[in-house]
C-alpha positions as CSV (number, residue, x, y, z in Angstrom):
1,M,74.7,94.6,-79.1
2,P,73.9,98.3,-78.7
3,W,76.6,99.0,-76.1
4,L,79.3,98.1,-78.6
5,F,78.6,100.9,-80.9
6,G,80.6,103.6,-79.1
7,R,82.0,106.9,-80.1
8,K,83.4,106.2,-83.6
9,K,85.3,109.6,-83.7
10,N,87.0,108.7,-80.4
11,T,88.1,105.4,-81.8
12,E,89.6,107.0,-84.9
13,E,91.4,109.6,-82.8
14,G,92.7,107.0,-80.4
15,T,94.2,104.9,-83.2
16,K,95.7,107.8,-85.0
17,R,99.4,107.1,-84.1
18,T,99.0,103.4,-84.9
19,R,97.3,104.1,-88.1
20,E,99.9,106.6,-89.3
21,T,102.8,104.2,-88.5
22,W,102.6,100.4,-88.7
23,F,99.1,99.9,-90.0
24,G,99.8,102.7,-92.5
25,R,102.7,100.5,-93.7
26,V,100.3,97.6,-94.1
27,A,97.9,99.8,-96.1
28,R,100.8,101.1,-98.2
29,L,102.0,97.5,-99.0
30,L,98.5,96.7,-100.3
31,R,98.1,99.9,-102.4
32,G,97.6,98.2,-105.7
33,G,99.6,95.6,-107.7
34,T,100.3,92.0,-107.0
35,V,100.8,90.6,-103.5
36,T,104.0,88.6,-103.7
37,P,105.5,86.2,-101.2
38,E,107.8,89.0,-100.2
39,T,104.8,91.2,-99.6
40,W,103.3,88.7,-97.2
41,D,106.7,88.7,-95.3
42,E,106.6,92.4,-95.1
43,L,103.0,92.4,-93.9
44,E,104.0,90.0,-91.1
45,E,106.9,92.2,-90.1
46,A,104.6,95.3,-90.0
47,L,102.0,93.5,-87.8
48,V,104.6,92.1,-85.4
49,S,106.1,95.6,-85.1
50,A,102.7,97.0,-84.2
51,D,102.6,94.5,-81.2
52,V,100.0,92.3,-82.7
53,G,102.2,89.3,-81.7
54,L,104.0,86.8,-83.9
55,K,101.5,84.0,-83.4
56,T,98.5,86.2,-84.1
57,A,100.2,87.8,-87.1
58,E,101.0,84.4,-88.6
59,A,97.4,83.2,-88.0
60,V,95.9,86.4,-89.4
61,L,97.9,86.2,-92.6
62,A,97.4,82.4,-93.0
63,G,93.7,83.0,-92.6
64,A,93.7,85.8,-95.2
65,K,95.5,83.5,-97.7
66,A,92.9,80.8,-97.1
67,R,90.1,83.3,-97.6
68,L,91.6,84.3,-100.9
69,K,92.1,80.7,-102.0
70,A,88.5,79.7,-101.0
71,G,87.0,82.7,-102.7
72,N,89.1,82.3,-105.9
73,G,90.4,85.8,-105.2
74,S,93.2,87.2,-107.2
75,S,96.7,87.9,-105.7
76,G,95.8,91.6,-106.0
77,A,95.7,94.0,-103.1
78,E,92.1,94.8,-103.7
79,D,91.3,91.3,-102.4
80,A,94.0,90.9,-99.8
81,L,93.1,93.9,-97.7
82,P,89.5,92.9,-97.0
83,A,90.7,89.4,-96.2
84,I,93.2,90.7,-93.7
85,K,90.7,93.0,-92.1
86,G,88.2,90.1,-91.8
87,E,90.9,88.0,-90.1
88,L,91.8,90.8,-87.7
89,V,88.2,91.2,-86.7
90,A,87.8,87.5,-86.2
91,A,91.0,87.4,-84.0
92,L,89.4,89.8,-81.5
93,G,86.6,87.2,-80.8
94,D,83.2,87.8,-79.2
95,V,82.2,89.2,-75.9
96,E,80.4,86.8,-73.5
97,E,76.7,87.5,-73.5
98,R,76.6,87.9,-69.7
99,V,79.2,90.6,-69.9
100,T,77.3,92.4,-72.6
101,R,74.1,92.4,-70.6
102,L,76.0,93.9,-67.6
103,L,77.4,96.7,-69.6
104,E,74.0,97.6,-70.9
105,A,71.4,99.5,-68.9
106,G,68.6,97.0,-68.5
107,P,66.5,95.0,-66.1
108,E,68.9,92.1,-66.1
109,R,71.7,94.2,-64.5
110,P,72.0,93.5,-60.7
111,N,71.1,96.4,-58.4
112,P,73.6,97.4,-57.4
113,M,76.1,96.0,-59.8
114,V,79.6,95.7,-58.3
115,V,82.5,96.3,-60.7
116,L,85.9,95.3,-59.3
117,V,88.8,97.1,-61.1
118,V,92.3,95.6,-61.0
119,G,95.6,96.6,-62.6
120,V,99.3,97.5,-62.2
121,N,100.1,100.8,-60.5
122,G,100.7,103.4,-63.2
123,S,98.4,101.7,-65.7
124,G,95.9,104.5,-65.6
125,K,93.6,102.6,-63.3
126,T,92.3,105.6,-61.2
127,T,91.5,107.6,-64.3
128,S,89.9,104.6,-66.0
129,I,87.6,104.2,-62.9
130,A,86.5,107.8,-63.3
131,K,85.8,107.3,-67.0
132,L,83.8,104.1,-66.2
133,A,81.8,106.1,-63.6
134,R,81.1,108.6,-66.3
135,Y,80.1,105.9,-68.7
136,F,77.5,104.5,-66.3
137,Q,76.3,108.0,-65.4
138,E,75.5,108.5,-69.1
139,Q,73.1,105.5,-68.6
140,S,71.4,107.5,-65.8
141,A,72.9,105.2,-63.2
142,L,73.7,106.4,-59.7
143,V,77.4,105.5,-59.1
144,L,79.3,105.0,-55.9
145,L,83.1,104.4,-55.7
146,G,85.1,102.3,-53.2
147,A,88.7,103.5,-52.6
148,G,90.1,100.0,-52.1
149,D,93.7,100.9,-53.1
150,T,94.7,101.6,-49.6
151,F,98.4,100.8,-50.2
152,R,99.6,103.4,-52.7
153,A,100.2,106.9,-51.4
154,A,97.7,109.4,-52.7
155,A,95.5,106.8,-54.4
156,I,92.5,107.6,-52.2
157,E,93.0,111.4,-52.7
158,Q,93.2,110.9,-56.5
159,L,90.0,108.9,-56.5
160,Q,88.2,111.5,-54.3
161,A,89.3,114.3,-56.6
162,W,87.8,112.6,-59.6
163,A,84.7,111.8,-57.7
164,G,84.3,115.5,-56.9
165,R,84.4,116.3,-60.6
166,L,81.9,113.6,-61.3
167,G,79.6,114.4,-58.4
168,V,79.7,110.8,-57.0
169,E,80.3,109.6,-53.5
170,V,83.4,107.7,-52.3
171,V,83.6,105.3,-49.5
172,A,87.2,105.4,-48.1
173,H,89.1,104.4,-45.1
174,Q,92.6,105.5,-44.0
175,Q,95.7,104.6,-46.0
176,G,96.9,101.1,-45.0
177,S,93.5,99.8,-43.9
178,D,92.0,96.5,-45.1
179,P,90.9,96.8,-48.8
180,A,88.3,94.1,-48.2
181,A,86.7,96.2,-45.5
182,V,86.5,99.1,-47.9
183,A,84.9,97.0,-50.5
184,Y,82.3,95.6,-48.0
185,D,81.5,99.1,-46.7
186,A,81.2,100.4,-50.3
187,L,78.7,97.7,-51.3
188,Q,76.8,98.2,-48.0
189,A,76.6,102.0,-48.6
190,G,75.6,101.4,-52.2
191,K,72.7,99.3,-51.1
192,A,71.6,101.8,-48.5
193,R,71.9,104.8,-50.8
194,G,70.2,103.3,-53.8
195,A,73.3,103.2,-56.1
196,Q,72.9,101.2,-59.3
197,V,76.7,100.7,-59.8
198,V,79.4,100.4,-57.2
199,I,83.0,100.5,-58.6
200,V,85.7,99.2,-56.3
201,D,89.4,100.1,-56.8
202,T,92.1,97.7,-55.7
203,A,95.9,97.9,-55.1
204,G,98.1,97.5,-58.1
205,R,101.4,96.4,-56.4
206,L,103.1,93.3,-57.7
207,H,106.1,92.9,-55.3
208,N,104.4,89.8,-53.9
209,K,102.1,88.0,-56.2
210,Q,100.9,85.5,-53.6
211,H,99.9,88.3,-51.3
212,L,98.1,90.1,-54.2
213,M,96.2,86.9,-55.0
214,E,95.2,86.4,-51.4
215,E,94.1,90.1,-51.1
216,L,91.9,90.0,-54.2
217,R,90.4,86.7,-53.2
218,K,89.6,88.1,-49.8
219,I,87.8,91.1,-51.4
220,R,85.7,88.7,-53.5
221,R,84.9,86.6,-50.5
222,V,83.9,89.6,-48.3
223,L,81.7,91.1,-51.0
224,G,80.0,87.7,-51.3
225,R,78.7,88.1,-47.7
226,L,76.4,90.9,-48.9
227,D,75.8,89.5,-52.5
228,P,76.9,86.0,-53.4
229,A,77.2,87.0,-57.0
230,A,79.5,90.0,-56.3
231,P,81.6,91.3,-57.9
232,H,79.5,91.0,-61.0
233,L,82.1,92.3,-63.3
234,T,85.9,92.4,-62.9
235,L,87.9,94.6,-65.2
236,L,91.6,94.6,-65.8
237,V,93.2,98.0,-66.7
238,L,96.2,97.8,-69.0
239,D,98.4,100.6,-70.3
240,A,98.6,100.4,-74.1
241,T,101.9,102.2,-74.1
242,T,103.6,99.3,-72.4
243,G,102.8,97.0,-75.3
244,Q,103.9,93.4,-75.0
245,N,105.8,94.1,-71.8
246,G,102.6,94.9,-69.9
247,L,101.1,91.5,-70.7
248,A,103.5,89.6,-68.4
249,Q,102.4,91.7,-65.4
250,A,98.8,91.5,-66.4
251,K,98.9,87.7,-66.3
252,A,99.5,87.9,-62.5
253,F,96.1,89.6,-62.1
254,T,94.3,87.1,-64.4
255,E,95.7,84.3,-62.2
256,A,94.7,86.1,-59.0
257,V,91.1,86.8,-60.0
258,A,88.8,85.9,-62.8
259,C,88.7,88.9,-65.1
260,D,85.9,89.5,-67.5
261,G,87.6,91.9,-69.9
262,V,90.1,94.7,-70.3
263,V,90.0,98.5,-70.2
264,L,92.9,99.5,-72.5
265,A,94.1,102.9,-71.2
266,K,96.3,105.4,-73.1
267,L,95.6,103.9,-76.6
268,D,96.0,107.4,-78.0
269,G,99.6,107.5,-76.7
270,T,101.0,104.6,-78.6
271,A,101.9,103.7,-82.2
272,K,101.6,100.0,-81.3
273,G,97.8,99.7,-80.9
274,G,98.1,96.1,-82.3
275,V,98.5,95.1,-78.7
276,V,94.7,94.8,-78.6
277,F,95.1,91.6,-80.6
278,A,97.9,90.3,-78.4
279,I,95.7,90.8,-75.3
280,R,93.0,88.6,-76.7
281,K,95.6,85.9,-77.8
282,E,97.8,85.9,-74.7
283,L,95.3,86.7,-71.9
284,G,92.2,85.2,-73.5
285,L,90.3,88.4,-72.6
286,P,88.2,90.7,-74.7
287,V,89.0,94.4,-74.8
288,L,85.7,96.1,-73.5
289,F,86.8,99.7,-73.4
290,I,89.5,101.8,-74.9
291,G,90.9,105.1,-73.4
292,T,91.3,107.7,-76.1
293,G,92.4,110.7,-74.2
294,E,92.7,112.3,-70.7
295,G,89.2,113.7,-70.3
296,M,86.5,111.9,-68.3
297,D,84.5,111.3,-71.6
298,D,87.5,109.8,-73.4
299,L,86.4,106.2,-73.0
300,S,84.8,104.3,-75.8
301,P,83.1,100.9,-75.7
302,F,85.2,98.6,-77.9
303,N,83.8,97.6,-81.3
304,P,86.1,95.1,-83.1
305,Q,84.8,96.0,-86.6
306,E,85.0,99.7,-85.9
307,F,88.5,99.4,-84.4
308,V,89.9,97.5,-87.4
309,E,88.3,99.9,-89.9
310,A,89.9,102.8,-87.9
311,L,93.3,101.2,-88.2
312,F,93.1,101.3,-91.9
313,A,91.2,104.6,-92.4
314,P,92.8,106.9,-94.9
315,S,95.6,108.9,-93.4
316,G,97.5,111.9,-94.6
317,V,100.7,110.8,-92.7
318,E,102.4,107.5,-92.8
319,T,105.8,107.5,-91.1
320,A,106.8,103.9,-90.7
321,A,109.4,102.7,-93.2
């Protein structure tokens, strides 16, 4: 899957804090010698502290032990670390082939492809939309944005500011207008102007989950009048710095609308990047992109193997006890 092989350097930089703390501790525990029952307990504690989640940590370590037993491996660290890495990669699962095809520039992508972006206010949604626009621009796609977050003050202006930097058009209505009408007009404009990708923002408020669900469903229904398959891709933006706390809020969005995957923003700002594993376990969604900085190019397609290797890359600083 060519799209998976993103910017390796960005992934390494984005996981720096996590690597130097909790996963640095895992690496240190496996730095030679025999892996004792006490070592396994400490490994579990380190993984849980990195926000991997208790269930996932237990499953990963149980799977690693099973790998060692099946392979007649020794109880040495030289065998345990590859086994743990293998289980971590497996825990991240696969990406649905349909989603992979949509993220690649190819003849099977709808024209225009509609990407609906959902997420809690403050999660980095607007910035992530700009980064996604940049990602599709790098595939030579003409991108158009729909300012569907008509509830939050300044949301429209923020999106327009990013669009100016990117050189893309924005379809916007006045604050407080119907988000579904914005989405409809954005897709209609995209069709008329020859856009290959239309990205639609949505409100991120959660004060009334029932209202949120109705609003998102209405957007999907209205888009369907122009294209029965739209939106073709629905992405949930999560703030990595909120860790496990953000997952509870995220579940409201996954219940409101069928999400295809996660854009994990602000990964570079947390020492608990293990939340990537909890997202897969708790939400049943793959992480598709990771935000690795504040620039418009600081978004990397997520590669499970590359991510796990980056977590254990040699580091000169390990601060977790």
